[in-house]
C-alpha positions in Angstrom: -64.5 159.0 100.4 -65.7 156.5 102.9 -63.6 153.8 104.5 -65.3 151.1 102.3 -64.7 153.2 99.2 -61.0 153.6 100.1 -60.6 149.9 100.7 -62.3 149.1 97.4 -60.6 151.7 95.3 -59.7 149.1 92.7 -58.1 150.2 89.4 -59.4 147.8 86.8 -62.6 148.6 84.9 -65.5 146.1 85.1 -67.4 144.7 82.3 -71.0 146.0 82.3 -72.4 142.5 82.0 -70.6 141.6 85.3 -71.8 144.8 86.9 -75.4 143.8 85.9 -74.9 140.4 87.5 -73.8 142.0 90.7 -76.7 144.4 90.7 -79.3 141.7 89.9 -78.1 138.9 92.2 -81.2 137.2 93.5 -81.0 136.8 97.3 -81.5 133.3 98.6 -80.2 131.7 95.3 -76.9 130.5 94.0 -74.9 132.7 91.7 -75.0 133.1 88.0 -72.8 130.6 86.1 -70.3 133.3 85.0 -69.4 133.9 88.7 -68.0 130.3 88.7 -66.6 130.2 85.1 -65.6 133.6 83.7 -61.9 134.5 83.5 -62.9 138.1 83.9 -64.8 137.4 87.1 -61.7 135.4 88.4 -59.5 138.4 87.7 -62.0 140.6 89.5 -62.1 138.2 92.5 -58.3 138.3 92.7 -58.2 142.1 92.7 -61.3 143.1 94.7 -61.6 140.1 97.1 -58.2 138.5 97.5 -56.3 141.7 96.8 -58.1 143.9 99.3 -59.4 141.8 102.2 -57.8 139.9 105.1 -56.8 136.5 103.8 -55.8 133.6 106.1 -52.5 132.2 104.8 -50.6 130.4 107.6 -50.3 129.6 111.3 -47.6 130.9 113.6 -46.2 127.3 114.2 -45.3 127.4 110.5 -42.5 129.8 111.5 -41.8 129.0 115.1 -38.2 130.4 115.4 -36.5 133.6 114.2 -35.4 133.2 110.6 -38.1 130.7 109.8 -40.1 131.6 106.7 -42.9 130.3 104.5 -44.2 131.7 101.1 -47.7 131.9 99.9 -49.0 132.5 96.4 -52.2 134.7 96.1 -52.9 134.9 92.4 -50.0 136.6 90.7 -48.6 137.8 94.0 -46.1 135.9 96.2 -45.7 136.8 99.8 -43.0 135.7 102.2 -43.8 135.4 105.9 -40.9 135.4 108.3 -40.3 135.6 112.0 -37.8 138.3 112.8 -35.1 138.4 115.5 -37.5 139.9 118.0 -40.1 137.1 117.4 -42.4 139.3 115.4 -44.2 138.0 112.3 -43.5 140.0 109.2 -44.7 139.8 105.7 -43.1 141.1 102.5 -43.7 140.9 98.8 -41.4 138.1 97.6 -39.6 140.3 95.2 -36.0 141.4 95.3 -35.7 145.2 95.0 -32.8 144.9 92.5 -34.3 143.5 89.3 -37.4 141.8 90.6 -36.2 138.2 91.0 -38.2 135.9 93.3 -36.4 136.3 96.7 -37.4 133.0 98.4 -37.7 130.3 95.8 -38.5 127.4 98.2 -41.9 127.2 100.0 -40.4 127.0 103.5 -37.0 127.3 105.2 -34.9 128.9 107.8 -32.4 131.7 107.1 -30.2 134.3 108.9 -31.0 136.9 106.3 -33.1 137.0 103.2 -30.7 136.6 100.3 -31.6 136.9 96.6 -29.8 134.0 94.8 -29.5 136.1 91.6 -27.1 138.8 92.7 -26.9 138.2 96.5 -28.7 141.4 97.5 -29.2 140.7 101.2 -32.0 141.8 103.5 -32.3 141.6 107.3 -35.3 139.9 108.7 -36.9 143.3 109.3 -36.7 144.0 105.5 -33.8 146.4 105.4 -31.3 146.1 102.6 -28.0 145.2 104.3 -25.7 144.3 101.4 -25.6 145.1 97.7 -22.2 144.7 96.0 -21.0 146.8 93.1 -23.6 149.6 93.5 -21.1 152.5 94.1 -20.4 154.8 97.0 -23.5 157.0 96.4 -25.9 154.1 96.6 -28.5 154.6 99.3 -29.5 151.2 100.7 -32.2 152.7 102.8 -34.3 153.4 99.6 -34.4 149.7 98.7 -36.0 147.9 101.6 -38.4 145.0 100.9 -41.9 146.1 100.2 -44.0 145.2 103.2 -47.4 143.4 103.2 -49.9 144.2 105.9 -50.0 141.3 108.4 -52.1 140.5 111.4 -52.3 137.5 113.8 -55.3 136.1 115.6 -54.3 133.8 118.4 -51.7 132.2 116.2 -53.6 132.5 112.8 -51.8 134.6 110.3 -53.7 136.9 107.9 -52.3 139.2 105.2 -53.9 142.0 103.2 -52.2 142.9 99.9 -53.8 146.4 99.9 -52.0 149.3 101.6 -55.4 150.5 102.8 -56.6 147.4 104.5 -60.0 146.9 106.2 -59.8 148.5 109.6 -62.1 146.1 111.4 -59.6 143.3 112.0 -59.1 144.6 115.5 -62.8 144.3 116.2 -62.8 140.7 115.0 -59.7 140.0 117.2 -61.4 141.5 120.3 -64.5 139.3 119.9 -62.9 136.1 118.6 -59.6 135.8 120.6 -61.4 134.9 123.9 -62.8 131.8 122.2 -59.4 130.8 120.7 -57.0 131.8 123.5 -57.5 128.8 125.8 -56.2 126.5 122.9 -52.9 128.4 122.7 -52.2 127.7 119.1 -48.9 129.5 119.3 -47.6 126.7 121.5 -48.5 124.0 118.9 -46.7 122.4 116.0 -47.9 121.4 112.6 -48.2 117.6 112.8 -49.4 117.2 109.2 -50.2 119.3 106.2 -52.0 118.1 103.1 -52.7 120.1 99.9 -55.3 119.1 97.4 -56.3 120.7 94.1 -60.1 120.9 93.5 -61.1 121.4 89.9 -63.7 123.9 90.8 -64.1 127.6 91.4 -63.1 128.8 94.9 -66.6 130.0 95.7 -68.0 126.5 95.2 -65.4 125.3 97.7 -66.5 127.9 100.2 -70.2 127.4 99.6 -69.8 123.6 100.1 -68.0 124.4 103.4 -70.7 126.7 104.7 -73.4 124.1 105.0 -74.0 120.6 106.3 -77.1 119.9 104.2 -74.9 117.3 102.4 -73.1 115.9 105.4 -75.3 113.0 106.6 -75.2 111.2 103.2 -71.7 112.2 102.0 -69.6 112.4 105.2 -69.9 109.3 107.3 -66.5 109.7 108.9 -67.2 113.4 109.8 -70.7 112.8 111.1 -69.4 110.0 113.4 -68.5 112.9 115.8 -70.0 116.1 114.2 -73.6 117.0 114.7 -74.8 118.4 111.3 -77.7 120.0 113.2 -75.4 122.7 114.4 -75.4 124.2 110.9 -79.1 124.4 110.4 -81.8 121.7 109.9 -85.5 121.7 109.1 -87.5 119.9 111.9 -89.5 116.9 110.7 -91.1 113.8 112.3 -88.1 111.8 111.3 -85.5 113.9 113.1 -87.4 115.8 115.8 -86.0 113.5 118.6 -82.4 114.0 117.3 -82.8 117.7 117.0 -84.2 118.0 120.5 -81.4 116.0 121.9 -78.8 118.2 120.1 -80.5 121.4 121.2 -80.7 120.3 124.8 -77.2 119.0 124.9 -75.8 122.1 123.2 -77.6 124.5 125.6 -76.4 122.5 128.6 -72.8 122.2 127.4 -72.6 125.8 126.4 -73.7 126.9 129.9 -71.2 124.5 131.4 -68.3 125.6 129.2 -69.0 129.3 129.7 -69.2 128.9 133.4 -65.7 127.4 133.1 -64.4 130.4 131.3 -64.7 129.0 127.7 -66.8 131.3 125.5 -69.1 129.1 123.5 -72.2 131.0 122.3 -72.5 131.7 118.6 -71.1 135.1 117.5 -71.7 135.7 113.8 -71.1 138.6 111.4 -70.7 136.7 108.1 -72.4 139.3 105.9 -72.6 142.3 108.2 -68.9 143.3 108.3 -66.1 143.7 105.8 -64.1 141.2 107.8 -66.9 138.7 108.4 -66.7 135.7 110.7 -68.7 133.1 112.7 -67.5 131.4 115.8 -69.3 128.8 118.0 -68.4 125.9 120.3 -70.6 122.9 119.8 -70.8 119.5 121.4 -69.4 116.4 119.6 -71.0 113.0 119.4 -69.8 109.7 120.8 -67.0 110.4 123.4 -67.4 114.2 122.6 -63.7 114.9 122.7 -62.5 115.3 119.1 -63.2 114.9 115.4 -62.0 111.3 115.2 -63.7 108.1 114.2 -64.6 107.3 117.8 -64.9 110.8 119.1 -61.9 110.4 121.4 -58.9 112.7 121.6 -56.3 112.0 119.0 -53.5 113.3 121.2 -52.7 112.6 124.8 -51.3 116.1 125.2 -54.2 118.6 125.7 -53.7 122.1 124.3 -52.6 125.0 126.5 -53.7 124.6 130.1 -56.9 122.7 129.2 -57.6 119.8 131.6 -60.8 118.4 130.1 -61.0 116.4 126.9 -64.7 116.7 126.4 -64.8 120.4 125.2 -66.5 119.7 121.9 -65.5 121.5 118.8 -64.9 125.2 118.4 -65.7 126.2 114.9 -64.4 129.4 113.3 -65.1 130.7 109.8 -63.5 133.8 108.3 -64.5 135.5 105.1 -63.5 134.9 102.3 -61.3 131.8 102.5 -60.9 129.9 105.7 -62.4 127.7 108.4 -61.0 126.1 111.5 -61.9 123.4 114.2 -60.4 123.8 117.7 -60.6 120.9 120.0 -59.1 120.1 123.4 -56.3 118.1 121.8 -55.7 119.4 118.3 -56.6 122.1 115.8 -57.5 121.7 112.1 -57.0 124.8 109.9 -58.2 125.1 106.3 -57.6 127.6 103.6 -58.8 127.9 100.0 -56.7 129.9 97.5 -57.8 130.3 93.9 -55.4 129.0 91.2 -57.7 129.8 88.3 -61.3 130.3 87.4 -61.9 126.6 87.8 -59.1 125.5 90.1 -58.6 125.9 93.9 -55.9 124.9 96.3 -57.3 123.6 99.6 -54.6 123.4 102.3 -55.3 121.5 105.6 -53.0 121.7 108.6 -53.4 119.5 111.7 -51.8 121.0 114.8 -51.0 119.4 118.2 -49.1 120.6 121.3 -45.5 121.2 120.4 -44.2 118.8 123.0 -46.5 116.0 121.8 -44.4 113.1 120.4 -45.5 111.4 117.2 -46.3 107.6 117.7 -46.2 108.2 121.4 -48.8 110.9 122.1 -50.5 110.8 118.8 -50.7 108.8 115.6 -50.8 110.9 112.4 -53.1 108.5 110.5 -55.7 108.6 113.4 -55.3 112.4 113.7 -55.9 113.1 110.1 -58.3 110.2 109.1 -61.6 112.1 109.4 -60.6 115.1 107.4 -58.6 113.2 104.8 -61.8 111.3 104.0 -64.0 114.4 104.2 -61.7 116.5 102.0 -61.7 113.8 99.3 -65.5 113.7 99.5 -65.8 117.4 99.3 -63.5 117.6 96.4 -65.7 115.2 94.5 -68.8 117.3 95.4 -67.2 120.6 94.3 -66.0 119.1 91.0 -69.5 117.7 90.4 -70.9 121.2 91.0 -68.4 122.8 88.7 -69.3 120.3 85.9 -73.0 121.3 86.5 -72.5 125.0 86.3 -70.8 124.6 82.9 -74.0 123.3 81.4 -76.3 125.7 79.5 -79.1 124.2 81.5 -77.8 125.6 84.8 -79.6 128.5 86.4 -79.4 129.8 90.0 -81.3 127.5 92.4 -82.9 128.3 95.7 -81.0 127.8 99.0 -82.7 126.0 101.8 -83.6 128.6 104.5 -83.0 126.0 107.1 -79.7 124.3 106.0 -78.1 126.8 103.6 -78.7 130.2 105.2 -75.0 130.4 106.0 -74.2 129.7 102.3 -76.5 132.6 101.5 -74.6 134.8 103.9 -71.3 133.9 102.1 -72.8 134.9 98.8 -74.3 138.1 100.3 -70.9 139.0 101.6 -69.2 138.2 98.3 -71.6 140.1 96.1 -71.8 143.0 98.7 -68.0 143.4 98.6 -68.0 143.5 94.8 -70.8 146.0 94.8 -68.8 148.2 97.3 -65.6 147.9 95.2 -67.3 148.6 91.9 -70.0 151.2 92.6 -72.0 152.6 89.8 
């Protein structure tokens, strides 16, 4: 059995109509309506995609100190992330080994040990059962440690895989991507703000919307005040040739300048060619060129890590299947999408600044979050509009633009390819 076959050795059978949709997917086109609507497809996604791949769930500043924990819900599974006494990030199924009660019932907190509130079974931060009253002299506590979840970190970004046999290429992604992220020193940041929104749409529509900027110029005036939509693909035309040329020249010059200063910037992309797909690239920003704010200026006076220049553009990172990030000289914005149902998705946004930055002195939360608060609301409306459309009997898969939606096609290629690998004929 190959590595891919082992990773995708899912247990549930697959409906033959779904198998046919996977086999017959038309490249360069959106997916069949059932991929966005069907409860059976949703269950398949939770098992084969979110159950067997590396999923971005948190940032290390969520749990800065030993005993700090957060919980995350991935479908029917709850995971608790905790920093142990040695400072290591650990992940466990959020289930007491006694009678299965939820172990951590609040989303976030700080503890000395993990204690089940039902019968007070107590676990150390490294998952060992330390205390269980009334179980008799012959009871072997070593047999009842918490069940671990595979966890990996990428320069302060926390990923989990619910499968015991997780994809083995995370280390390859780390080797290639960490040099881009390391100068921003996310581990030395704090979460300045977090906003959760619920989109009444399938998670794949959320991700497809994120993977293109075809819609940006008309729908995102706040975002495009600083972000060049050309960096995500554009068809040259007489009306935009001057702008495209300006962007390409600026991008090439700044990339050369940044890389000479030790900041990797050139695009590195494996969105549909690896199990753990990603895209990373540093691009210039418009106006002051410093940050994704309304005027393009840094939102925080404290630059990240040892960075000394504000005008470092925006480092964009996408990871399959559920996350995207923007790293700037002064702050980081981290996004995750987690399915809540066939037509419901949680989109979580975190804004991070240097941990010694002082609110209302070094940064203002409203200014820090303004661009993406507006953009997220606009994207939610677009996703929900798309969801309404795919419900119509008139919907049929439409063609992607080869100029502006090639990265959407790569997302769908990756998604359908992973399903095909997990459900071979």
